PDB file of N, CA, C and O in Angstrom:
ATOM      1  N   MET A   1       0.168  11.254 -10.547  1.00  0.00           N
ATOM      2  CA  MET A   1      -0.845  10.685  -9.985  1.00  0.00           C
ATOM      3  C   MET A   1      -0.545  10.516  -8.499  1.00  0.00           C
ATOM      4  O   MET A   1      -1.576  10.357  -7.845  1.00  0.00           O
ATOM      5  N   ARG A   2       0.570  10.507  -7.792  1.00  0.00           N
ATOM      6  CA  ARG A   2       0.688  10.456  -6.513  1.00  0.00           C
ATOM      7  C   ARG A   2      -0.018  11.805  -5.802  1.00  0.00           C
ATOM      8  O   ARG A   2      -0.771  11.736  -4.830  1.00  0.00           O
ATOM      9  N   HIS A   3       0.364  13.001  -6.456  1.00  0.00           N
ATOM     10  CA  HIS A   3      -0.096  14.277  -5.965  1.00  0.00           C
ATOM     11  C   HIS A   3      -1.635  14.036  -6.079  1.00  0.00           C
ATOM     12  O   HIS A   3      -2.259  14.189  -5.029  1.00  0.00           O
ATOM     13  N   VAL A   4      -2.148  13.780  -6.887  1.00  0.00           N
ATOM     14  CA  VAL A   4      -3.782  13.961  -7.006  1.00  0.00           C
ATOM     15  C   VAL A   4      -4.368  12.735  -6.087  1.00  0.00           C
ATOM     16  O   VAL A   4      -5.464  12.935  -5.565  1.00  0.00           O
ATOM     17  N   GLU A   5      -3.750  11.547  -5.865  1.00  0.00           N
ATOM     18  CA  GLU A   5      -3.975  10.735  -4.917  1.00  0.00           C
ATOM     19  C   GLU A   5      -3.887  11.432  -3.622  1.00  0.00           C
ATOM     20  O   GLU A   5      -4.895  11.455  -2.917  1.00  0.00           O
ATOM     21  N   ALA A   6      -2.690  12.064  -3.184  1.00  0.00           N
ATOM     22  CA  ALA A   6      -2.547  12.501  -1.958  1.00  0.00           C
ATOM     23  C   ALA A   6      -3.578  13.604  -1.432  1.00  0.00           C
ATOM     24  O   ALA A   6      -4.153  13.587  -0.344  1.00  0.00           O
ATOM     25  N   ASP A   7      -3.703  14.714  -2.594  1.00  0.00           N
ATOM     26  CA  ASP A   7      -4.684  15.703  -2.427  1.00  0.00           C
ATOM     27  C   ASP A   7      -6.111  15.308  -2.037  1.00  0.00           C
ATOM     28  O   ASP A   7      -6.749  15.894  -1.162  1.00  0.00           O
ATOM     29  N   LEU A   8      -6.689  13.979  -2.951  1.00  0.00           N
ATOM     30  CA  LEU A   8      -7.791  13.748  -2.858  1.00  0.00           C
ATOM     31  C   LEU A   8      -8.187  12.986  -1.249  1.00  0.00           C
ATOM     32  O   LEU A   8      -9.142  13.093  -0.479  1.00  0.00           O
ATOM     33  N   SER A   9      -6.727  12.082  -1.243  1.00  0.00           N
ATOM     34  CA  SER A   9      -7.095  11.694   0.215  1.00  0.00           C
ATOM     35  C   SER A   9      -7.014  12.522   1.278  1.00  0.00           C
ATOM     36  O   SER A   9      -7.662  12.172   2.264  1.00  0.00           O
ATOM     37  N   GLY A  10      -6.340  13.614   1.355  1.00  0.00           N
ATOM     38  CA  GLY A  10      -6.365  14.669   2.130  1.00  0.00           C
ATOM     39  C   GLY A  10      -7.580  15.377   2.246  1.00  0.00           C
ATOM     40  O   GLY A  10      -7.681  16.186   3.168  1.00  0.00           O
ATOM     41  N   ARG A  11      -8.486  15.214   1.490  1.00  0.00           N
ATOM     42  CA  ARG A  11      -9.694  15.851   1.424  1.00  0.00           C
ATOM     43  C   ARG A  11     -10.862  14.836   1.835  1.00  0.00           C
ATOM     44  O   ARG A  11     -12.064  15.099   1.862  1.00  0.00           O
ATOM     45  N   GLY A  12     -10.249  13.627   2.149  1.00  0.00           N
ATOM     46  CA  GLY A  12     -11.225  12.483   2.898  1.00  0.00           C
ATOM     47  C   GLY A  12     -11.813  11.867   1.799  1.00  0.00           C
ATOM     48  O   GLY A  12     -12.862  11.289   2.086  1.00  0.00           O
ATOM     49  N   ALA A  13     -11.436  11.797   0.491  1.00  0.00           N
ATOM     50  CA  ALA A  13     -11.870  10.572  -0.435  1.00  0.00           C
ATOM     51  C   ALA A  13     -11.106   9.136  -0.234  1.00  0.00           C
ATOM     52  O   ALA A  13      -9.888   8.983  -0.141  1.00  0.00           O
ATOM     53  N   ARG A  14     -11.965   8.270  -0.194  1.00  0.00           N
ATOM     54  CA  ARG A  14     -11.332   6.997  -0.070  1.00  0.00           C
ATOM     55  C   ARG A  14     -10.945   5.951  -1.136  1.00  0.00           C
ATOM     56  O   ARG A  14     -10.306   4.903  -1.053  1.00  0.00           O
ATOM     57  N   LEU A  15     -11.678   6.722  -2.393  1.00  0.00           N
ATOM     58  CA  LEU A  15     -11.464   5.676  -3.313  1.00  0.00           C
ATOM     59  C   LEU A  15     -11.410   6.676  -4.836  1.00  0.00           C
ATOM     60  O   LEU A  15     -12.143   7.661  -4.934  1.00  0.00           O
ATOM     61  N   LEU A  16     -10.621   6.342  -5.765  1.00  0.00           N
ATOM     62  CA  LEU A  16     -10.332   7.142  -7.061  1.00  0.00           C
ATOM     63  C   LEU A  16     -10.686   6.108  -8.217  1.00  0.00           C
ATOM     64  O   LEU A  16     -10.127   5.012  -8.212  1.00  0.00           O
ATOM     65  N   ALA A  17     -11.448   6.380  -9.038  1.00  0.00           N
ATOM     66  CA  ALA A  17     -11.947   5.766 -10.116  1.00  0.00           C
ATOM     67  C   ALA A  17     -11.497   6.332 -11.419  1.00  0.00           C
ATOM     68  O   ALA A  17     -11.723   7.531 -11.578  1.00  0.00           O
ATOM     69  N   VAL A  18     -10.815   5.591 -12.518  1.00  0.00           N
ATOM     70  CA  VAL A  18     -10.810   6.368 -13.365  1.00  0.00           C
ATOM     71  C   VAL A  18     -11.328   5.482 -14.914  1.00  0.00           C
ATOM     72  O   VAL A  18     -11.579   4.281 -14.814  1.00  0.00           O
ATOM     73  N   ARG A  19     -11.423   6.008 -15.949  1.00  0.00           N
ATOM     74  CA  ARG A  19     -12.045   5.269 -17.044  1.00  0.00           C
ATOM     75  C   ARG A  19     -11.417   5.475 -18.354  1.00  0.00           C
ATOM     76  O   ARG A  19     -11.324   6.630 -18.770  1.00  0.00           O
ATOM     77  N   THR A  20     -11.069   4.704 -18.907  1.00  0.00           N
ATOM     78  CA  THR A  20     -10.498   4.830 -20.321  1.00  0.00           C
ATOM     79  C   THR A  20     -11.043   3.559 -21.348  1.00  0.00           C
ATOM     80  O   THR A  20     -11.652   2.558 -20.970  1.00  0.00           O
ATOM     81  N   SER A  21     -10.775   3.785 -22.292  1.00  0.00           N
ATOM     82  CA  SER A  21     -11.324   3.026 -23.688  1.00  0.00           C
ATOM     83  C   SER A  21     -10.598   1.695 -23.800  1.00  0.00           C
ATOM     84  O   SER A  21      -9.408   1.689 -23.484  1.00  0.00           O
ATOM     85  N   GLY A  22     -11.171   0.554 -24.216  1.00  0.00           N
ATOM     86  CA  GLY A  22     -10.722  -0.630 -24.247  1.00  0.00           C
ATOM     87  C   GLY A  22      -9.884  -0.771 -25.533  1.00  0.00           C
ATOM     88  O   GLY A  22      -9.172  -1.775 -25.543  1.00  0.00           O
ATOM     89  N   THR A  23      -9.821  -0.006 -26.581  1.00  0.00           N
ATOM     90  CA  THR A  23      -9.121  -0.238 -27.919  1.00  0.00           C
ATOM     91  C   THR A  23      -7.428  -0.231 -27.879  1.00  0.00           C
ATOM     92  O   THR A  23      -6.776   0.314 -26.988  1.00  0.00           O
ATOM     93  N   ASP A  24      -6.998  -0.778 -28.753  1.00  0.00           N
ATOM     94  CA  ASP A  24      -5.478  -0.835 -28.961  1.00  0.00           C
ATOM     95  C   ASP A  24      -4.891   0.498 -28.834  1.00  0.00           C
ATOM     96  O   ASP A  24      -3.813   0.629 -28.254  1.00  0.00           O
ATOM     97  N   ARG A  25      -5.642   1.701 -29.431  1.00  0.00           N
ATOM     98  CA  ARG A  25      -4.959   2.946 -29.228  1.00  0.00           C
ATOM     99  C   ARG A  25      -4.655   3.339 -27.771  1.00  0.00           C
ATOM    100  O   ARG A  25      -3.760   4.156 -27.556  1.00  0.00           O
ATOM    101  N   TYR A  26      -5.358   2.796 -26.762  1.00  0.00           N
ATOM    102  CA  TYR A  26      -5.412   3.139 -25.379  1.00  0.00           C
ATOM    103  C   TYR A  26      -4.478   2.168 -24.425  1.00  0.00           C
ATOM    104  O   TYR A  26      -4.228   2.250 -23.222  1.00  0.00           O
ATOM    105  N   ALA A  27      -4.115   1.347 -25.291  1.00  0.00           N
ATOM    106  CA  ALA A  27      -3.246   0.261 -24.485  1.00  0.00           C
ATOM    107  C   ALA A  27      -2.106   0.940 -23.587  1.00  0.00           C
ATOM    108  O   ALA A  27      -1.828   0.347 -22.544  1.00  0.00           O
ATOM    109  N   GLY A  28      -1.452   2.062 -23.870  1.00  0.00           N
ATOM    110  CA  GLY A  28      -0.580   2.563 -23.127  1.00  0.00           C
ATOM    111  C   GLY A  28      -1.146   3.373 -21.827  1.00  0.00           C
ATOM    112  O   GLY A  28      -0.514   3.515 -20.780  1.00  0.00           O
ATOM    113  N   THR A  29      -2.283   3.811 -22.054  1.00  0.00           N
ATOM    114  CA  THR A  29      -3.292   4.406 -20.823  1.00  0.00           C
ATOM    115  C   THR A  29      -3.470   3.392 -20.003  1.00  0.00           C
ATOM    116  O   THR A  29      -3.261   3.655 -18.818  1.00  0.00           O
ATOM    117  N   ARG A  30      -3.858   2.087 -20.310  1.00  0.00           N
ATOM    118  CA  ARG A  30      -4.131   1.227 -19.585  1.00  0.00           C
ATOM    119  C   ARG A  30      -2.986   0.834 -18.623  1.00  0.00           C
ATOM    120  O   ARG A  30      -3.053   0.795 -17.395  1.00  0.00           O
ATOM    121  N   ALA A  31      -1.907   0.545 -19.418  1.00  0.00           N
ATOM    122  CA  ALA A  31      -0.426   0.070 -18.889  1.00  0.00           C
ATOM    123  C   ALA A  31      -0.185   1.099 -17.787  1.00  0.00           C
ATOM    124  O   ALA A  31       0.096   0.690 -16.660  1.00  0.00           O
ATOM    125  N   PHE A  32      -0.268   2.301 -18.017  1.00  0.00           N
ATOM    126  CA  PHE A  32      -0.022   3.397 -17.210  1.00  0.00           C
ATOM    127  C   PHE A  32      -0.961   3.172 -15.726  1.00  0.00           C
ATOM    128  O   PHE A  32      -0.478   3.428 -14.622  1.00  0.00           O
ATOM    129  N   TYR A  33      -2.067   2.765 -15.878  1.00  0.00           N
ATOM    130  CA  TYR A  33      -2.841   2.699 -14.422  1.00  0.00           C
ATOM    131  C   TYR A  33      -2.550   1.308 -13.797  1.00  0.00           C
ATOM    132  O   TYR A  33      -2.789   1.078 -12.612  1.00  0.00           O
ATOM    133  N   ASP A  34      -2.008   0.364 -14.675  1.00  0.00           N
ATOM    134  CA  ASP A  34      -1.741  -0.570 -13.827  1.00  0.00           C
ATOM    135  C   ASP A  34      -0.531  -0.448 -13.161  1.00  0.00           C
ATOM    136  O   ASP A  34      -0.337  -0.981 -12.068  1.00  0.00           O
ATOM    137  N   ARG A  35       0.475   0.361 -13.873  1.00  0.00           N
ATOM    138  CA  ARG A  35       1.657   0.521 -12.973  1.00  0.00           C
ATOM    139  C   ARG A  35       1.654   1.377 -11.724  1.00  0.00           C
ATOM    140  O   ARG A  35       2.409   1.321 -10.753  1.00  0.00           O
ATOM    141  N   CYS A  36       0.525   2.266 -11.996  1.00  0.00           N
ATOM    142  CA  CYS A  36       0.316   3.047 -10.633  1.00  0.00           C
ATOM    143  C   CYS A  36      -0.466   2.295  -9.672  1.00  0.00           C
ATOM    144  O   CYS A  36      -0.848   2.863  -8.649  1.00  0.00           O
ATOM    145  N   GLY A  37      -0.755   1.042  -9.895  1.00  0.00           N
ATOM    146  CA  GLY A  37      -1.354   0.121  -8.792  1.00  0.00           C
ATOM    147  C   GLY A  37      -2.771   0.196  -8.918  1.00  0.00           C
ATOM    148  O   GLY A  37      -3.441  -0.162  -7.950  1.00  0.00           O
ATOM    149  N   TYR A  38      -3.298   0.572  -9.871  1.00  0.00           N
ATOM    150  CA  TYR A  38      -4.879   0.596  -9.951  1.00  0.00           C
ATOM    151  C   TYR A  38      -5.292  -0.912 -10.396  1.00  0.00           C
ATOM    152  O   TYR A  38      -4.645  -1.758 -11.013  1.00  0.00           O
ATOM    153  N   ASP A  39      -6.592  -0.938  -9.864  1.00  0.00           N
ATOM    154  CA  ASP A  39      -7.090  -2.610 -10.431  1.00  0.00           C
ATOM    155  C   ASP A  39      -8.210  -2.308 -11.247  1.00  0.00           C
ATOM    156  O   ASP A  39      -8.969  -1.341 -11.170  1.00  0.00           O
ATOM    157  N   ARG A  40      -8.213  -3.323 -12.088  1.00  0.00           N
ATOM    158  CA  ARG A  40      -9.255  -2.960 -13.099  1.00  0.00           C
ATOM    159  C   ARG A  40     -10.635  -3.651 -12.658  1.00  0.00           C
ATOM    160  O   ARG A  40     -10.819  -4.839 -12.393  1.00  0.00           O
ATOM    161  N   ALA A  41     -11.478  -2.681 -12.650  1.00  0.00           N
ATOM    162  CA  ALA A  41     -12.769  -3.032 -11.762  1.00  0.00           C
ATOM    163  C   ALA A  41     -13.794  -3.383 -12.611  1.00  0.00           C
ATOM    164  O   ALA A  41     -14.727  -3.903 -11.998  1.00  0.00           O
ATOM    165  N   ALA A  42     -13.981  -3.276 -13.938  1.00  0.00           N
ATOM    166  CA  ALA A  42     -14.858  -3.421 -15.019  1.00  0.00           C
ATOM    167  C   ALA A  42     -14.579  -3.088 -16.253  1.00  0.00           C
ATOM    168  O   ALA A  42     -13.888  -2.165 -16.684  1.00  0.00           O
ATOM    169  N   ARG A  43     -15.127  -3.853 -16.752  1.00  0.00           N
ATOM    170  CA  ARG A  43     -15.098  -3.434 -18.518  1.00  0.00           C
ATOM    171  C   ARG A  43     -16.815  -3.625 -19.049  1.00  0.00           C
ATOM    172  O   ARG A  43     -17.607  -4.526 -18.773  1.00  0.00           O
ATOM    173  N   VAL A  44     -16.988  -2.456 -19.862  1.00  0.00           N
ATOM    174  CA  VAL A  44     -18.358  -2.695 -20.328  1.00  0.00           C
ATOM    175  C   VAL A  44     -18.495  -2.484 -21.552  1.00  0.00           C
ATOM    176  O   VAL A  44     -18.503  -1.334 -21.992  1.00  0.00           O
ATOM    177  N   PRO A  45     -18.633  -3.590 -22.352  1.00  0.00           N
ATOM    178  CA  PRO A  45     -18.629  -3.759 -23.600  1.00  0.00           C
ATOM    179  C   PRO A  45     -19.181  -2.634 -24.574  1.00  0.00           C
ATOM    180  O   PRO A  45     -20.140  -2.062 -24.058  1.00  0.00           O
ATOM    181  N   ASP A  46     -18.893  -2.209 -25.683  1.00  0.00           N
ATOM    182  CA  ASP A  46     -19.331  -1.289 -26.687  1.00  0.00           C
ATOM    183  C   ASP A  46     -19.994  -0.019 -25.827  1.00  0.00           C
ATOM    184  O   ASP A  46     -21.117   0.439 -26.036  1.00  0.00           O
ATOM    185  N   TRP A  47     -19.098   0.425 -24.863  1.00  0.00           N
ATOM    186  CA  TRP A  47     -19.601   1.643 -23.959  1.00  0.00           C
ATOM    187  C   TRP A  47     -19.388   2.927 -25.116  1.00  0.00           C
ATOM    188  O   TRP A  47     -20.373   3.584 -25.456  1.00  0.00           O
ATOM    189  N   TRP A  48     -18.446   3.129 -25.507  1.00  0.00           N
ATOM    190  CA  TRP A  48     -18.148   4.478 -26.105  1.00  0.00           C
ATOM    191  C   TRP A  48     -18.639   4.235 -27.587  1.00  0.00           C
ATOM    192  O   TRP A  48     -19.067   5.246 -28.144  1.00  0.00           O
ATOM    193  N   THR A  49     -18.649   3.129 -28.277  1.00  0.00           N
ATOM    194  CA  THR A  49     -18.907   2.891 -29.575  1.00  0.00           C
ATOM    195  C   THR A  49     -19.217   1.462 -29.862  1.00  0.00           C
ATOM    196  O   THR A  49     -19.042   0.723 -28.894  1.00  0.00           O
ATOM    197  N   ASP A  50     -19.573   0.976 -30.798  1.00  0.00           N
ATOM    198  CA  ASP A  50     -19.256  -0.676 -30.912  1.00  0.00           C
ATOM    199  C   ASP A  50     -17.989  -0.858 -31.316  1.00  0.00           C
ATOM    200  O   ASP A  50     -17.333  -0.317 -32.206  1.00  0.00           O
ATOM    201  N   GLY A  51     -17.666  -1.946 -30.302  1.00  0.00           N
ATOM    202  CA  GLY A  51     -16.274  -2.225 -30.346  1.00  0.00           C
ATOM    203  C   GLY A  51     -15.296  -1.590 -29.477  1.00  0.00           C
ATOM    204  O   GLY A  51     -14.199  -2.122 -29.307  1.00  0.00           O
ATOM    205  N   ASP A  52     -15.624  -0.437 -28.884  1.00  0.00           N
ATOM    206  CA  ASP A  52     -15.024   0.144 -28.052  1.00  0.00           C
ATOM    207  C   ASP A  52     -15.464   0.331 -26.601  1.00  0.00           C
ATOM    208  O   ASP A  52     -16.222   1.202 -26.174  1.00  0.00           O
ATOM    209  N   ASP A  53     -14.839  -0.665 -25.903  1.00  0.00           N
ATOM    210  CA  ASP A  53     -15.212  -0.905 -24.418  1.00  0.00           C
ATOM    211  C   ASP A  53     -15.101   0.006 -23.428  1.00  0.00           C
ATOM    212  O   ASP A  53     -14.167   0.751 -23.727  1.00  0.00           O
ATOM    213  N   LEU A  54     -15.538   0.291 -22.496  1.00  0.00           N
ATOM    214  CA  LEU A  54     -15.076   1.009 -21.199  1.00  0.00           C
ATOM    215  C   LEU A  54     -14.322   0.404 -20.211  1.00  0.00           C
ATOM    216  O   LEU A  54     -14.895  -0.399 -19.474  1.00  0.00           O
ATOM    217  N   VAL A  55     -13.178   0.630 -20.059  1.00  0.00           N
ATOM    218  CA  VAL A  55     -12.397   0.103 -18.789  1.00  0.00           C
ATOM    219  C   VAL A  55     -12.439   1.052 -17.578  1.00  0.00           C
ATOM    220  O   VAL A  55     -12.034   2.214 -17.592  1.00  0.00           O
ATOM    221  N   LEU A  56     -12.967   0.426 -16.558  1.00  0.00           N
ATOM    222  CA  LEU A  56     -12.842   1.141 -15.457  1.00  0.00           C
ATOM    223  C   LEU A  56     -11.707   0.682 -14.480  1.00  0.00           C
ATOM    224  O   LEU A  56     -11.438  -0.509 -14.326  1.00  0.00           O
ATOM    225  N   PHE A  57     -11.034   1.730 -13.805  1.00  0.00           N
ATOM    226  CA  PHE A  57     -10.107   1.400 -13.008  1.00  0.00           C
ATOM    227  C   PHE A  57     -10.160   1.928 -11.453  1.00  0.00           C
ATOM    228  O   PHE A  57     -10.704   3.008 -11.222  1.00  0.00           O
ATOM    229  N   ARG A  58      -9.638   1.220 -10.485  1.00  0.00           N
ATOM    230  CA  ARG A  58     -10.080   1.675  -9.245  1.00  0.00           C
ATOM    231  C   ARG A  58      -8.784   1.539  -8.435  1.00  0.00           C
ATOM    232  O   ARG A  58      -7.958   0.662  -8.686  1.00  0.00           O
ATOM    233  N   LYS A  59      -8.641   2.422  -7.475  1.00  0.00           N
ATOM    234  CA  LYS A  59      -7.757   2.363  -6.231  1.00  0.00           C
ATOM    235  C   LYS A  59      -8.162   3.029  -4.885  1.00  0.00           C
ATOM    236  O   LYS A  59      -8.599   4.179  -4.840  1.00  0.00           O
ATOM    237  N   ARG A  60      -8.010   2.317  -3.899  1.00  0.00           N
ATOM    238  CA  ARG A  60      -8.402   2.836  -2.572  1.00  0.00           C
ATOM    239  C   ARG A  60      -7.336   3.664  -1.994  1.00  0.00           C
ATOM    240  O   ARG A  60      -6.221   3.145  -2.041  1.00  0.00           O
ATOM    241  N   LEU A  61      -7.403   4.664  -1.534  1.00  0.00           N
ATOM    242  CA  LEU A  61      -6.576   5.765  -1.156  1.00  0.00           C
ATOM    243  C   LEU A  61      -6.237   5.588   0.236  1.00  0.00           C
ATOM    244  O   LEU A  61      -6.921   4.842   0.938  1.00  0.00           O
ATOM    245  N   ALA A  62      -5.260   6.197   0.685  1.00  0.00           N
ATOM    246  CA  ALA A  62      -4.842   5.811   2.130  1.00  0.00           C
ATOM    247  C   ALA A  62      -5.635   6.714   2.937  1.00  0.00           C
ATOM    248  O   ALA A  62      -5.849   7.842   2.493  1.00  0.00           O
ATOM    249  N   PRO A  63      -6.135   6.347   4.146  1.00  0.00           N
ATOM    250  CA  PRO A  63      -6.956   7.107   4.900  1.00  0.00           C
ATOM    251  C   PRO A  63      -5.913   8.290   5.477  1.00  0.00           C
ATOM    252  O   PRO A  63      -4.716   8.136   5.722  1.00  0.00           O
ATOM    253  N   ARG A  64      -6.737   9.558   5.630  1.00  0.00           N
ATOM    254  CA  ARG A  64      -6.194  10.422   5.821  1.00  0.00           C
ATOM    255  C   ARG A  64      -5.886  10.532   7.167  1.00  0.00           C
ATOM    256  O   ARG A  64      -6.695  10.056   7.964  1.00  0.00           O
ATOM    257  N   ALA A  65      -4.537  11.243   7.723  1.00  0.00           N
ATOM    258  CA  ALA A  65      -4.208  11.192   9.109  1.00  0.00           C
ATOM    259  C   ALA A  65      -5.141  12.081   9.943  1.00  0.00           C
ATOM    260  O   ALA A  65      -5.704  13.064   9.461  1.00  0.00           O
ATOM    261  N   GLY A  66      -5.262  11.729  11.083  1.00  0.00           N
ATOM    262  CA  GLY A  66      -6.017  12.515  12.193  1.00  0.00           C
ATOM    263  C   GLY A  66      -7.505  12.063  12.179  1.00  0.00           C
ATOM    264  O   GLY A  66      -8.306  12.551  12.976  1.00  0.00           O
TER     265      GLY A  66
END
């Protein structure tokens, strides 16, 4: 993730957003983004299917040098 974040920041991106499922099957994925310093920005109920919410994470990227 650090490589992706650095690459995007170097291209001028200021924010990175990722989405995943809210089901138990994706608990590890959500924990991964938590550990990487992403904020949970939104949860949209029943996005993928009934009972399967969209969980949106976001992280502000460091401004590029120069």
